[in-house]
Each structure stands twice: as C-alpha cells, then as structure tokens.
C-alpha positions, 0 to 999 in steps of 0.5 A: 513483505510483498504485495498479494495484489496490484490493489494492495501495492497501490495502497501501500504506495499512497500510504507511503507517500503520506509517511513521507509528508509527500501527501496529506494523509487525511486523503488516506481511505481504507486499506491505505489508511490501515497501512499508514497506521500499522506499518512503518516507512521500510515495510511500506517501502518493500510492499509498494515496490513489488513488481506489478506484472504477475500480480492479481488486480485483487487478492482472492477473498477481498471482493 
C-alpha cells in the first residue's frame, strides 16, 4: 500500500523504526502509533518506501 501524503509516509517510517527496535515505541504519537499497532513490518515498509516527490504534504480531508 502506497502512502497518500508525505505526512503519512513519514509516520510509516517512524512506526517502522519502532517495529525494528531502532526507536522507542513510547516516542510514537498519533498516526505513527496507530500504524505501529495495526500494521505489520512488511506493510510499513511498503508505505514508508513510497516515492515522496509527487505526494501532497497532507492527504485531502486530513487538515
């Protein structure tokens, strides 16, 4: 699954780092915490690896 915004891609990267033990999961907040709890490492890798060049800063309706 590809990220729909730069913010979503960044949150997935933070959640992935926590899944891998590279970051403390207690540091996660909001979307990254929800992603950590609900997605597996493969799903997070797919979302975090989305090319950011054509993504909006935030997804429509998320403001």
